[in-house]
N, CA, C, O and CB atoms as a CASP TS submission, in Angstrom:
PFRMAT TS
TARGET T0000
AUTHOR 0000-0000-0000
METHOD Language model
MODEL 1
PARENT N/A
ATOM      1  N   MET     1      44.992  66.048 116.922  1.00  0.00           N
ATOM      2  CA  MET     1      46.085  66.320 115.687  1.00  0.00           C
ATOM      3  C   MET     1      45.854  67.718 115.174  1.00  0.00           C
ATOM      4  O   MET     1      44.717  67.809 114.711  1.00  0.00           O
ATOM      5  CB  MET     1      45.907  65.226 114.337  1.00  0.00           C
ATOM      6  N   LYS     2      46.396  68.599 115.113  1.00  0.00           N
ATOM      7  CA  LYS     2      46.305  69.873 114.683  1.00  0.00           C
ATOM      8  C   LYS     2      46.370  69.942 113.041  1.00  0.00           C
ATOM      9  O   LYS     2      47.322  69.417 112.464  1.00  0.00           O
ATOM     10  CB  LYS     2      47.420  70.662 115.379  1.00  0.00           C
ATOM     11  N   ASN     3      45.482  70.508 112.416  1.00  0.00           N
ATOM     12  CA  ASN     3      45.390  70.705 110.949  1.00  0.00           C
ATOM     13  C   ASN     3      46.134  71.992 110.691  1.00  0.00           C
ATOM     14  O   ASN     3      45.723  73.068 111.124  1.00  0.00           O
ATOM     15  CB  ASN     3      43.864  70.770 110.411  1.00  0.00           C
ATOM     16  N   SER     4      47.427  71.845 109.854  1.00  0.00           N
ATOM     17  CA  SER     4      48.369  72.697 109.654  1.00  0.00           C
ATOM     18  C   SER     4      47.893  73.774 108.205  1.00  0.00           C
ATOM     19  O   SER     4      48.485  74.780 107.813  1.00  0.00           O
ATOM     20  CB  SER     4      49.757  71.748 109.496  1.00  0.00           C
ATOM     21  N   GLN     5      46.787  73.211 107.703  1.00  0.00           N
ATOM     22  CA  GLN     5      46.280  73.919 106.521  1.00  0.00           C
ATOM     23  C   GLN     5      45.629  75.189 106.735  1.00  0.00           C
ATOM     24  O   GLN     5      44.663  75.239 107.497  1.00  0.00           O
ATOM     25  CB  GLN     5      45.381  73.123 105.840  1.00  0.00           C
ATOM     26  N   VAL     6      45.977  76.036 106.250  1.00  0.00           N
ATOM     27  CA  VAL     6      45.178  77.565 106.310  1.00  0.00           C
ATOM     28  C   VAL     6      44.706  77.846 105.081  1.00  0.00           C
ATOM     29  O   VAL     6      45.533  78.191 104.237  1.00  0.00           O
ATOM     30  CB  VAL     6      46.085  78.871 106.719  1.00  0.00           C
ATOM     31  N   TYR     7      43.234  77.760 104.694  1.00  0.00           N
ATOM     32  CA  TYR     7      42.795  78.434 103.678  1.00  0.00           C
ATOM     33  C   TYR     7      42.337  79.695 103.587  1.00  0.00           C
ATOM     34  O   TYR     7      41.759  80.284 104.500  1.00  0.00           O
ATOM     35  CB  TYR     7      42.083  77.887 103.294  1.00  0.00           C
ATOM     36  N   VAL     8      42.612  80.205 102.346  1.00  0.00           N
ATOM     37  CA  VAL     8      42.274  81.698 102.366  1.00  0.00           C
ATOM     38  C   VAL     8      41.377  82.010 100.815  1.00  0.00           C
ATOM     39  O   VAL     8      41.253  81.316  99.806  1.00  0.00           O
ATOM     40  CB  VAL     8      43.920  82.693 102.496  1.00  0.00           C
ATOM     41  N   THR     9      40.950  83.122 101.113  1.00  0.00           N
ATOM     42  CA  THR     9      39.917  83.624  99.733  1.00  0.00           C
ATOM     43  C   THR     9      40.878  84.143  98.635  1.00  0.00           C
ATOM     44  O   THR     9      42.075  84.331  98.855  1.00  0.00           O
ATOM     45  CB  THR     9      38.715  85.062 100.136  1.00  0.00           C
ATOM     46  N   THR    10      40.357  84.336  97.588  1.00  0.00           N
ATOM     47  CA  THR    10      41.063  85.010  96.746  1.00  0.00           C
ATOM     48  C   THR    10      41.478  86.470  97.017  1.00  0.00           C
ATOM     49  O   THR    10      42.580  86.927  96.711  1.00  0.00           O
ATOM     50  CB  THR    10      40.417  84.919  95.683  1.00  0.00           C
ATOM     51  N   GLU    11      40.591  87.085  97.557  1.00  0.00           N
ATOM     52  CA  GLU    11      40.984  88.498  98.185  1.00  0.00           C
ATOM     53  C   GLU    11      41.957  88.189  99.366  1.00  0.00           C
ATOM     54  O   GLU    11      42.868  89.015  99.424  1.00  0.00           O
ATOM     55  CB  GLU    11      39.594  89.382  98.775  1.00  0.00           C
ATOM     56  N   GLU    12      42.002  87.290 100.251  1.00  0.00           N
ATOM     57  CA  GLU    12      42.938  87.315 101.310  1.00  0.00           C
ATOM     58  C   GLU    12      44.245  87.081 100.773  1.00  0.00           C
ATOM     59  O   GLU    12      45.240  87.725 101.104  1.00  0.00           O
ATOM     60  CB  GLU    12      42.626  86.357 102.346  1.00  0.00           C
ATOM     61  N   LEU    13      44.217  85.862  99.685  1.00  0.00           N
ATOM     62  CA  LEU    13      45.542  85.809  99.039  1.00  0.00           C
ATOM     63  C   LEU    13      46.252  86.985  98.501  1.00  0.00           C
ATOM     64  O   LEU    13      47.427  87.253  98.751  1.00  0.00           O
ATOM     65  CB  LEU    13      45.452  84.996  98.032  1.00  0.00           C
ATOM     66  N   SER    14      45.367  87.749  97.658  1.00  0.00           N
ATOM     67  CA  SER    14      45.561  88.830  97.125  1.00  0.00           C
ATOM     68  C   SER    14      46.568  89.854  97.988  1.00  0.00           C
ATOM     69  O   SER    14      47.626  90.348  97.597  1.00  0.00           O
ATOM     70  CB  SER    14      44.265  89.301  96.875  1.00  0.00           C
ATOM     71  N   ASN    15      45.975  90.000  99.150  1.00  0.00           N
ATOM     72  CA  ASN    15      46.743  90.843 100.290  1.00  0.00           C
ATOM     73  C   ASN    15      47.756  90.086 100.672  1.00  0.00           C
ATOM     74  O   ASN    15      48.686  90.818 101.007  1.00  0.00           O
ATOM     75  CB  ASN    15      45.939  91.230 101.568  1.00  0.00           C
ATOM     76  N   LEU    16      48.018  88.963 100.781  1.00  0.00           N
ATOM     77  CA  LEU    16      49.228  88.125 101.379  1.00  0.00           C
ATOM     78  C   LEU    16      50.304  88.291 100.195  1.00  0.00           C
ATOM     79  O   LEU    16      51.413  88.742 100.483  1.00  0.00           O
ATOM     80  CB  LEU    16      48.813  86.348 101.717  1.00  0.00           C
ATOM     81  N   ILE    17      50.037  87.979  99.025  1.00  0.00           N
ATOM     82  CA  ILE    17      50.991  87.824  97.964  1.00  0.00           C
ATOM     83  C   ILE    17      51.128  89.372  97.186  1.00  0.00           C
ATOM     84  O   ILE    17      52.092  89.604  96.457  1.00  0.00           O
ATOM     85  CB  ILE    17      50.431  86.552  96.909  1.00  0.00           C
ATOM     86  N   LYS    18      50.234  90.216  97.392  1.00  0.00           N
ATOM     87  CA  LYS    18      50.292  91.401  96.643  1.00  0.00           C
ATOM     88  C   LYS    18      50.360  91.362  95.357  1.00  0.00           C
ATOM     89  O   LYS    18      51.221  91.950  94.702  1.00  0.00           O
ATOM     90  CB  LYS    18      51.193  92.081  96.962  1.00  0.00           C
ATOM     91  N   TYR    19      49.206  90.473  94.766  1.00  0.00           N
ATOM     92  CA  TYR    19      48.845  90.546  93.478  1.00  0.00           C
ATOM     93  C   TYR    19      47.585  90.798  93.495  1.00  0.00           C
ATOM     94  O   TYR    19      46.941  90.456  94.487  1.00  0.00           O
ATOM     95  CB  TYR    19      49.132  89.501  92.736  1.00  0.00           C
ATOM     96  N   ASP    20      46.806  91.591  92.173  1.00  0.00           N
ATOM     97  CA  ASP    20      45.360  91.804  92.155  1.00  0.00           C
ATOM     98  C   ASP    20      44.747  90.530  91.976  1.00  0.00           C
ATOM     99  O   ASP    20      45.280  89.553  91.450  1.00  0.00           O
ATOM    100  CB  ASP    20      44.907  92.758  91.090  1.00  0.00           C
ATOM    101  N   CYS    21      43.251  90.616  92.587  1.00  0.00           N
ATOM    102  CA  CYS    21      42.609  89.255  92.442  1.00  0.00           C
ATOM    103  C   CYS    21      42.253  88.840  91.294  1.00  0.00           C
ATOM    104  O   CYS    21      41.906  87.673  91.108  1.00  0.00           O
ATOM    105  CB  CYS    21      41.562  89.105  93.108  1.00  0.00           C
ATOM    106  N   ARG    22      42.295  89.913  90.184  1.00  0.00           N
ATOM    107  CA  ARG    22      41.979  89.448  88.674  1.00  0.00           C
ATOM    108  C   ARG    22      43.316  88.670  88.265  1.00  0.00           C
ATOM    109  O   ARG    22      43.216  87.718  87.491  1.00  0.00           O
ATOM    110  CB  ARG    22      41.651  90.858  87.532  1.00  0.00           C
ATOM    111  N   THR    23      44.418  89.006  88.708  1.00  0.00           N
ATOM    112  CA  THR    23      45.536  88.423  88.238  1.00  0.00           C
ATOM    113  C   THR    23      45.714  86.987  88.641  1.00  0.00           C
ATOM    114  O   THR    23      46.108  86.073  87.918  1.00  0.00           O
ATOM    115  CB  THR    23      46.605  89.180  88.627  1.00  0.00           C
ATOM    116  N   ILE    24      45.322  86.919  90.057  1.00  0.00           N
ATOM    117  CA  ILE    24      45.283  85.494  90.444  1.00  0.00           C
ATOM    118  C   ILE    24      44.401  84.705  89.927  1.00  0.00           C
ATOM    119  O   ILE    24      44.843  83.593  89.637  1.00  0.00           O
ATOM    120  CB  ILE    24      45.131  85.321  91.657  1.00  0.00           C
ATOM    121  N   ARG    25      43.176  84.911  89.684  1.00  0.00           N
ATOM    122  CA  ARG    25      42.055  84.179  88.858  1.00  0.00           C
ATOM    123  C   ARG    25      42.173  83.947  87.405  1.00  0.00           C
ATOM    124  O   ARG    25      41.669  82.965  86.859  1.00  0.00           O
ATOM    125  CB  ARG    25      40.847  84.894  88.974  1.00  0.00           C
ATOM    126  N   GLU    26      42.979  85.045  86.654  1.00  0.00           N
ATOM    127  CA  GLU    26      43.135  84.938  85.189  1.00  0.00           C
ATOM    128  C   GLU    26      44.612  84.433  84.752  1.00  0.00           C
ATOM    129  O   GLU    26      44.815  83.740  83.755  1.00  0.00           O
ATOM    130  CB  GLU    26      42.828  86.371  84.547  1.00  0.00           C
ATOM    131  N   ARG    27      45.559  84.862  85.602  1.00  0.00           N
ATOM    132  CA  ARG    27      46.946  84.466  85.052  1.00  0.00           C
ATOM    133  C   ARG    27      47.796  83.352  85.929  1.00  0.00           C
ATOM    134  O   ARG    27      48.680  82.663  85.421  1.00  0.00           O
ATOM    135  CB  ARG    27      47.834  85.824  84.970  1.00  0.00           C
ATOM    136  N   LEU    28      47.374  83.266  87.426  1.00  0.00           N
ATOM    137  CA  LEU    28      48.015  82.573  88.076  1.00  0.00           C
ATOM    138  C   LEU    28      47.255  80.919  88.607  1.00  0.00           C
ATOM    139  O   LEU    28      47.781  79.864  88.959  1.00  0.00           O
ATOM    140  CB  LEU    28      48.378  83.560  89.082  1.00  0.00           C
ATOM    141  N   LYS    29      46.106  81.257  88.483  1.00  0.00           N
ATOM    142  CA  LYS    29      45.137  79.903  88.520  1.00  0.00           C
ATOM    143  C   LYS    29      45.180  79.039  87.339  1.00  0.00           C
ATOM    144  O   LYS    29      44.829  79.518  86.261  1.00  0.00           O
ATOM    145  CB  LYS    29      43.614  80.266  88.657  1.00  0.00           C
ATOM    146  N   ASP    30      45.595  77.737  87.422  1.00  0.00           N
ATOM    147  CA  ASP    30      45.638  76.840  86.673  1.00  0.00           C
ATOM    148  C   ASP    30      46.864  76.823  85.894  1.00  0.00           C
ATOM    149  O   ASP    30      47.055  75.876  85.131  1.00  0.00           O
ATOM    150  CB  ASP    30      44.600  76.856  86.029  1.00  0.00           C
ATOM    151  N   SER    31      47.951  78.012  86.024  1.00  0.00           N
ATOM    152  CA  SER    31      49.250  77.874  85.288  1.00  0.00           C
ATOM    153  C   SER    31      50.131  77.581  86.419  1.00  0.00           C
ATOM    154  O   SER    31      50.930  76.658  86.261  1.00  0.00           O
ATOM    155  CB  SER    31      49.727  79.188  84.408  1.00  0.00           C
ATOM    156  N   VAL    32      50.123  78.200  87.515  1.00  0.00           N
ATOM    157  CA  VAL    32      51.082  78.173  88.658  1.00  0.00           C
ATOM    158  C   VAL    32      50.418  77.492  89.796  1.00  0.00           C
ATOM    159  O   VAL    32      51.023  76.672  90.486  1.00  0.00           O
ATOM    160  CB  VAL    32      51.551  79.605  89.083  1.00  0.00           C
ATOM    161  N   LEU    33      49.195  77.817  89.998  1.00  0.00           N
ATOM    162  CA  LEU    33      48.545  77.591  91.251  1.00  0.00           C
ATOM    163  C   LEU    33      47.555  76.272  90.936  1.00  0.00           C
ATOM    164  O   LEU    33      46.594  76.561  90.222  1.00  0.00           O
ATOM    165  CB  LEU    33      47.706  79.018  91.765  1.00  0.00           C
ATOM    166  N   PHE    34      47.616  75.250  91.241  1.00  0.00           N
ATOM    167  CA  PHE    34      46.580  74.201  90.526  1.00  0.00           C
ATOM    168  C   PHE    34      45.752  73.503  91.594  1.00  0.00           C
ATOM    169  O   PHE    34      46.027  73.421  92.792  1.00  0.00           O
ATOM    170  CB  PHE    34      47.384  72.992  89.626  1.00  0.00           C
ATOM    171  N   GLU    35      44.732  73.033  90.983  1.00  0.00           N
ATOM    172  CA  GLU    35      43.463  72.644  92.026  1.00  0.00           C
ATOM    173  C   GLU    35      44.031  71.274  92.619  1.00  0.00           C
ATOM    174  O   GLU    35      44.763  70.518  91.980  1.00  0.00           O
ATOM    175  CB  GLU    35      41.736  72.379  91.155  1.00  0.00           C
ATOM    176  N   GLY    36      43.635  71.076  93.809  1.00  0.00           N
ATOM    177  CA  GLY    36      44.156  69.765  94.437  1.00  0.00           C
ATOM    178  C   GLY    36      45.756  70.160  95.322  1.00  0.00           C
ATOM    179  O   GLY    36      46.161  69.515  96.289  1.00  0.00           O
ATOM    180  N   VAL    37      46.298  71.059  94.859  1.00  0.00           N
ATOM    181  CA  VAL    37      47.715  71.441  95.455  1.00  0.00           C
ATOM    182  C   VAL    37      47.561  72.457  96.016  1.00  0.00           C
ATOM    183  O   VAL    37      47.678  72.512  97.240  1.00  0.00           O
ATOM    184  CB  VAL    37      48.832  71.626  94.616  1.00  0.00           C
ATOM    185  N   HIS    38      47.223  73.649  95.186  1.00  0.00           N
ATOM    186  CA  HIS    38      47.312  75.097  95.982  1.00  0.00           C
ATOM    187  C   HIS    38      45.800  75.678  96.055  1.00  0.00           C
ATOM    188  O   HIS    38      45.605  76.850  96.377  1.00  0.00           O
ATOM    189  CB  HIS    38      48.388  76.310  95.087  1.00  0.00           C
ATOM    190  N   TYR    39      44.847  74.881  95.772  1.00  0.00           N
ATOM    191  CA  TYR    39      43.511  75.403  95.893  1.00  0.00           C
ATOM    192  C   TYR    39      42.570  74.414  95.869  1.00  0.00           C
ATOM    193  O   TYR    39      42.858  73.413  95.213  1.00  0.00           O
ATOM    194  CB  TYR    39      43.198  76.319  94.917  1.00  0.00           C
ATOM    195  N   ILE    40      41.427  74.452  96.472  1.00  0.00           N
ATOM    196  CA  ILE    40      40.143  73.466  96.570  1.00  0.00           C
ATOM    197  C   ILE    40      38.955  74.187  96.323  1.00  0.00           C
ATOM    198  O   ILE    40      38.848  75.363  96.672  1.00  0.00           O
ATOM    199  CB  ILE    40      39.956  72.768  97.980  1.00  0.00           C
ATOM    200  N   LYS    41      37.983  73.524  95.703  1.00  0.00           N
ATOM    201  CA  LYS    41      36.506  73.964  95.716  1.00  0.00           C
ATOM    202  C   LYS    41      35.600  73.207  96.563  1.00  0.00           C
ATOM    203  O   LYS    41      34.964  72.232  96.164  1.00  0.00           O
ATOM    204  CB  LYS    41      35.934  73.901  94.381  1.00  0.00           C
ATOM    205  N   PRO    42      35.556  73.687  97.762  1.00  0.00           N
ATOM    206  CA  PRO    42      34.807  72.762  98.851  1.00  0.00           C
ATOM    207  C   PRO    42      33.604  72.475  98.261  1.00  0.00           C
ATOM    208  O   PRO    42      33.085  73.224  97.432  1.00  0.00           O
ATOM    209  CB  PRO    42      34.533  73.415 100.312  1.00  0.00           C
ATOM    210  N   PHE    43      33.029  71.235  98.706  1.00  0.00           N
ATOM    211  CA  PHE    43      31.883  70.697  98.319  1.00  0.00           C
ATOM    212  C   PHE    43      31.325  70.646  96.898  1.00  0.00           C
ATOM    213  O   PHE    43      30.130  70.520  96.630  1.00  0.00           O
ATOM    214  CB  PHE    43      31.100  71.243  99.008  1.00  0.00           C
ATOM    215  N   GLY    44      32.262  70.751  96.071  1.00  0.00           N
ATOM    216  CA  GLY    44      32.028  70.870  94.664  1.00  0.00           C
ATOM    217  C   GLY    44      31.550  72.032  94.265  1.00  0.00           C
ATOM    218  O   GLY    44      31.159  72.063  93.098  1.00  0.00           O
ATOM    219  N   GLY    45      31.449  73.196  95.019  1.00  0.00           N
ATOM    220  CA  GLY    45      30.951  74.305  94.433  1.00  0.00           C
ATOM    221  C   GLY    45      31.835  75.180  93.684  1.00  0.00           C
ATOM    222  O   GLY    45      32.900  74.738  93.253  1.00  0.00           O
ATOM    223  N   ARG    46      31.422  76.591  93.459  1.00  0.00           N
ATOM    224  CA  ARG    46      32.167  77.435  92.738  1.00  0.00           C
ATOM    225  C   ARG    46      33.248  78.294  93.546  1.00  0.00           C
ATOM    226  O   ARG    46      34.215  78.852  93.027  1.00  0.00           O
ATOM    227  CB  ARG    46      31.247  78.255  92.051  1.00  0.00           C
ATOM    228  N   LYS    47      32.977  78.303  94.672  1.00  0.00           N
ATOM    229  CA  LYS    47      33.854  79.004  95.644  1.00  0.00           C
ATOM    230  C   LYS    47      35.262  78.419  95.805  1.00  0.00           C
ATOM    231  O   LYS    47      35.364  77.227  96.093  1.00  0.00           O
ATOM    232  CB  LYS    47      33.194  79.004  96.984  1.00  0.00           C
ATOM    233  N   ILE    48      36.391  79.203  95.633  1.00  0.00           N
ATOM    234  CA  ILE    48      37.594  78.668  95.368  1.00  0.00           C
ATOM    235  C   ILE    48      38.286  79.042  96.971  1.00  0.00           C
ATOM    236  O   ILE    48      38.045  80.138  97.477  1.00  0.00           O
ATOM    237  CB  ILE    48      38.346  79.392  93.873  1.00  0.00           C
ATOM    238  N   LEU    49      39.018  78.176  97.575  1.00  0.00           N
ATOM    239  CA  LEU    49      39.928  78.539  98.804  1.00  0.00           C
ATOM    240  C   LEU    49      41.330  77.925  98.444  1.00  0.00           C
ATOM    241  O   LEU    49      41.527  76.884  97.819  1.00  0.00           O
ATOM    242  CB  LEU    49      39.322  77.883 100.319  1.00  0.00           C
ATOM    243  N   TYR    50      42.221  78.747  98.945  1.00  0.00           N
ATOM    244  CA  TYR    50      43.602  78.539  98.511  1.00  0.00           C
ATOM    245  C   TYR    50      44.360  78.232  99.875  1.00  0.00           C
ATOM    246  O   TYR    50      44.197  78.746 100.982  1.00  0.00           O
ATOM    247  CB  TYR    50      44.219  79.876  97.682  1.00  0.00           C
ATOM    248  N   ASP    51      45.198  77.284  99.479  1.00  0.00           N
ATOM    249  CA  ASP    51      46.013  76.718 100.812  1.00  0.00           C
ATOM    250  C   ASP    51      47.178  77.448 100.733  1.00  0.00           C
ATOM    251  O   ASP    51      48.026  77.171  99.885  1.00  0.00           O
ATOM    252  CB  ASP    51      46.388  75.061 100.880  1.00  0.00           C
ATOM    253  N   TRP    52      47.334  78.435 101.594  1.00  0.00           N
ATOM    254  CA  TRP    52      48.244  79.327 102.080  1.00  0.00           C
ATOM    255  C   TRP    52      49.761  78.701 102.089  1.00  0.00           C
ATOM    256  O   TRP    52      50.693  79.122 101.404  1.00  0.00           O
ATOM    257  CB  TRP    52      47.760  79.747 103.470  1.00  0.00           C
ATOM    258  N   GLU    53      49.803  77.682 102.949  1.00  0.00           N
ATOM    259  CA  GLU    53      51.155  76.930 103.202  1.00  0.00           C
ATOM    260  C   GLU    53      51.573  76.195 102.055  1.00  0.00           C
ATOM    261  O   GLU    53      52.795  76.055 102.006  1.00  0.00           O
ATOM    262  CB  GLU    53      51.086  75.936 104.361  1.00  0.00           C
ATOM    263  N   ALA    54      51.012  75.747 101.235  1.00  0.00           N
ATOM    264  CA  ALA    54      51.482  75.141  99.923  1.00  0.00           C
ATOM    265  C   ALA    54      51.994  76.024  99.036  1.00  0.00           C
ATOM    266  O   ALA    54      53.035  75.840  98.405  1.00  0.00           O
ATOM    267  CB  ALA    54      50.485  74.467  99.234  1.00  0.00           C
ATOM    268  N   ILE    55      51.050  77.314  98.944  1.00  0.00           N
ATOM    269  CA  ILE    55      51.502  78.563  98.004  1.00  0.00           C
ATOM    270  C   ILE    55      52.854  79.054  98.682  1.00  0.00           C
ATOM    271  O   ILE    55      53.798  79.081  97.892  1.00  0.00           O
ATOM    272  CB  ILE    55      50.266  79.927  97.959  1.00  0.00           C
ATOM    273  N   LYS    56      53.107  79.399  99.827  1.00  0.00           N
ATOM    274  CA  LYS    56      54.016  79.841 100.461  1.00  0.00           C
ATOM    275  C   LYS    56      55.186  78.780 100.158  1.00  0.00           C
ATOM    276  O   LYS    56      56.134  79.208  99.499  1.00  0.00           O
ATOM    277  CB  LYS    56      53.587  80.073 101.848  1.00  0.00           C
ATOM    278  N   ARG    57      55.209  77.600 100.524  1.00  0.00           N
ATOM    279  CA  ARG    57      56.257  76.564 100.051  1.00  0.00           C
ATOM    280  C   ARG    57      56.636  76.506  98.738  1.00  0.00           C
ATOM    281  O   ARG    57      57.834  76.399  98.475  1.00  0.00           O
ATOM    282  CB  ARG    57      55.871  75.310 100.299  1.00  0.00           C
ATOM    283  N   ASP    58      55.634  76.569  97.680  1.00  0.00           N
ATOM    284  CA  ASP    58      56.253  76.683  96.313  1.00  0.00           C
ATOM    285  C   ASP    58      56.423  77.935  95.749  1.00  0.00           C
ATOM    286  O   ASP    58      56.888  77.902  94.610  1.00  0.00           O
ATOM    287  CB  ASP    58      55.552  76.003  95.402  1.00  0.00           C
ATOM    288  N   MET    59      56.182  79.043  96.211  1.00  0.00           N
ATOM    289  CA  MET    59      56.650  80.457  95.775  1.00  0.00           C
ATOM    290  C   MET    59      57.903  80.396  96.261  1.00  0.00           C
ATOM    291  O   MET    59      58.767  80.793  95.480  1.00  0.00           O
ATOM    292  CB  MET    59      55.853  81.745  96.313  1.00  0.00           C
ATOM    293  N   CYS    60      58.306  79.974  97.439  1.00  0.00           N
ATOM    294  CA  CYS    60      59.618  80.303  97.822  1.00  0.00           C
ATOM    295  C   CYS    60      60.531  79.394  96.934  1.00  0.00           C
ATOM    296  O   CYS    60      61.567  79.785  96.395  1.00  0.00           O
ATOM    297  CB  CYS    60      59.837  80.097  99.390  1.00  0.00           C
ATOM    298  N   LYS    61      59.991  78.074  96.847  1.00  0.00           N
ATOM    299  CA  LYS    61      60.992  77.199  96.334  1.00  0.00           C
ATOM    300  C   LYS    61      61.508  77.486  94.782  1.00  0.00           C
ATOM    301  O   LYS    61      62.599  77.178  94.302  1.00  0.00           O
ATOM    302  CB  LYS    61      60.406  75.797  96.451  1.00  0.00           C
ATOM    303  N   PHE    62      60.322  78.213  94.097  1.00  0.00           N
ATOM    304  CA  PHE    62      60.628  78.379  92.716  1.00  0.00           C
ATOM    305  C   PHE    62      61.485  79.816  92.589  1.00  0.00           C
ATOM    306  O   PHE    62      62.142  80.035  91.571  1.00  0.00           O
ATOM    307  CB  PHE    62      59.195  78.363  91.829  1.00  0.00           C
ATOM    308  N   SER    63      61.435  80.758  93.670  1.00  0.00           N
ATOM    309  CA  SER    63      62.137  82.057  93.789  1.00  0.00           C
ATOM    310  C   SER    63      63.534  81.652  94.106  1.00  0.00           C
ATOM    311  O   SER    63      64.465  82.205  93.521  1.00  0.00           O
ATOM    312  CB  SER    63      61.513  83.047  94.907  1.00  0.00           C
ATOM    313  N   ALA    64      63.758  80.653  95.062  1.00  0.00           N
ATOM    314  CA  ALA    64      65.060  80.306  95.354  1.00  0.00           C
ATOM    315  C   ALA    64      65.821  79.873  94.013  1.00  0.00           C
ATOM    316  O   ALA    64      66.999  80.211  93.908  1.00  0.00           O
ATOM    317  CB  ALA    64      65.044  79.197  96.420  1.00  0.00           C
ATOM    318  N   ASN    65      65.200  79.124  92.952  1.00  0.00           N
ATOM    319  CA  ASN    65      65.748  78.622  91.842  1.00  0.00           C
ATOM    320  C   ASN    65      65.877  79.506  90.907  1.00  0.00           C
ATOM    321  O   ASN    65      66.694  79.319  90.006  1.00  0.00           O
ATOM    322  CB  ASN    65      65.144  77.643  91.397  1.00  0.00           C
ATOM    323  N   ALA    66      65.084  80.645  90.951  1.00  0.00           N
ATOM    324  CA  ALA    66      65.106  81.738  89.886  1.00  0.00           C
ATOM    325  C   ALA    66      66.654  82.147  89.642  1.00  0.00           C
ATOM    326  O   ALA    66      67.067  82.145  88.482  1.00  0.00           O
ATOM    327  CB  ALA    66      64.184  83.095  90.393  1.00  0.00           C
ATOM    328  N   MET    67      67.434  82.462  90.598  1.00  0.00           N
ATOM    329  CA  MET    67      68.707  83.090  90.189  1.00  0.00           C
ATOM    330  C   MET    67      69.789  81.803  89.769  1.00  0.00           C
ATOM    331  O   MET    67      70.950  82.085  89.473  1.00  0.00           O
ATOM    332  CB  MET    67      69.305  84.089  91.534  1.00  0.00           C
ATOM    333  N   GLY    68      69.449  80.785  89.768  1.00  0.00           N
ATOM    334  CA  GLY    68      70.392  79.593  89.480  1.00  0.00           C
ATOM    335  C   GLY    68      70.382  79.319  88.091  1.00  0.00           C
ATOM    336  O   GLY    68      69.494  79.804  87.390  1.00  0.00           O
ATOM    337  N   ILE    69      71.490  78.417  87.491  1.00  0.00           N
ATOM    338  CA  ILE    69      71.296  77.906  86.312  1.00  0.00           C
ATOM    339  C   ILE    69      71.040  76.534  86.124  1.00  0.00           C
ATOM    340  O   ILE    69      71.894  75.714  86.461  1.00  0.00           O
ATOM    341  CB  ILE    69      72.212  78.203  85.664  1.00  0.00           C
ATOM    342  N   PRO    70      69.851  76.143  85.572  1.00  0.00           N
ATOM    343  CA  PRO    70      69.209  74.687  85.376  1.00  0.00           C
ATOM    344  C   PRO    70      70.249  73.811  84.811  1.00  0.00           C
ATOM    345  O   PRO    70      70.783  74.091  83.738  1.00  0.00           O
ATOM    346  CB  PRO    70      67.905  74.664  84.360  1.00  0.00           C
ATOM    347  N   MET    71      70.625  72.542  85.633  1.00  0.00           N
ATOM    348  CA  MET    71      71.418  71.559  85.186  1.00  0.00           C
ATOM    349  C   MET    71      70.564  70.457  84.621  1.00  0.00           C
ATOM    350  O   MET    71      69.377  70.270  84.885  1.00  0.00           O
ATOM    351  CB  MET    71      72.294  71.113  86.237  1.00  0.00           C
ATOM    352  N   ALA    72      71.419  69.661  83.703  1.00  0.00           N
ATOM    353  CA  ALA    72      70.628  68.490  82.957  1.00  0.00           C
ATOM    354  C   ALA    72      70.104  67.521  83.977  1.00  0.00           C
ATOM    355  O   ALA    72      69.105  66.872  83.669  1.00  0.00           O
ATOM    356  CB  ALA    72      71.578  67.650  81.891  1.00  0.00           C
ATOM    357  N   ASN    73      70.632  67.352  85.102  1.00  0.00           N
ATOM    358  CA  ASN    73      70.046  66.163  86.086  1.00  0.00           C
ATOM    359  C   ASN    73      68.960  66.727  86.743  1.00  0.00           C
ATOM    360  O   ASN    73      68.233  66.027  87.449  1.00  0.00           O
ATOM    361  CB  ASN    73      71.078  65.580  87.235  1.00  0.00           C
ATOM    362  N   GLY    74      68.772  67.908  86.589  1.00  0.00           N
ATOM    363  CA  GLY    74      67.384  68.613  87.296  1.00  0.00           C
ATOM    364  C   GLY    74      67.779  69.597  88.179  1.00  0.00           C
ATOM    365  O   GLY    74      66.929  70.441  88.464  1.00  0.00           O
ATOM    366  N   GLY    75      69.159  69.704  88.806  1.00  0.00           N
ATOM    367  CA  GLY    75      69.886  70.432  89.857  1.00  0.00           C
ATOM    368  C   GLY    75      69.574  71.870  89.229  1.00  0.00           C
ATOM    369  O   GLY    75      68.973  72.141  88.189  1.00  0.00           O
ATOM    370  N   VAL    76      70.169  72.713  90.183  1.00  0.00           N
ATOM    371  CA  VAL    76      70.324  73.947  89.970  1.00  0.00           C
ATOM    372  C   VAL    76      72.053  74.627  90.375  1.00  0.00           C
ATOM    373  O   VAL    76      72.481  74.546  91.527  1.00  0.00           O
ATOM    374  CB  VAL    76      69.101  74.531  90.812  1.00  0.00           C
ATOM    375  N   SER    77      72.651  75.088  89.556  1.00  0.00           N
ATOM    376  CA  SER    77      73.800  75.660  89.931  1.00  0.00           C
ATOM    377  C   SER    77      73.665  77.087  90.125  1.00  0.00           C
ATOM    378  O   SER    77      73.059  77.810  89.334  1.00  0.00           O
ATOM    379  CB  SER    77      74.775  75.372  89.039  1.00  0.00           C
ATOM    380  N   HIS    78      74.365  77.582  91.426  1.00  0.00           N
ATOM    381  CA  HIS    78      74.202  78.904  91.952  1.00  0.00           C
ATOM    382  C   HIS    78      75.509  79.518  91.372  1.00  0.00           C
ATOM    383  O   HIS    78      75.795  80.619  91.841  1.00  0.00           O
ATOM    384  CB  HIS    78      74.038  78.978  93.630  1.00  0.00           C
ATOM    385  N   GLY    79      76.254  79.069  90.550  1.00  0.00           N
ATOM    386  CA  GLY    79      77.597  79.981  90.122  1.00  0.00           C
ATOM    387  C   GLY    79      78.650  79.566  90.766  1.00  0.00           C
ATOM    388  O   GLY    79      79.738  80.113  90.586  1.00  0.00           O
TER
END
């Protein structure tokens, strides 16, 4: 069975999403990127590895809803 998860460092993620490393660490981590969903700390250490597939999935999901009008039932109207 093939593991589909691709883990990247903060620096690699910075290159992929075109955000500064500092912005990722100070503004995105724990506000839109969550431990156990978007990143892990292997072996309980300090190093952080980001799950690129989860970030891509959620980045596109929220981007698609950005231009819509939120509905009371949780859906989105696109006009």
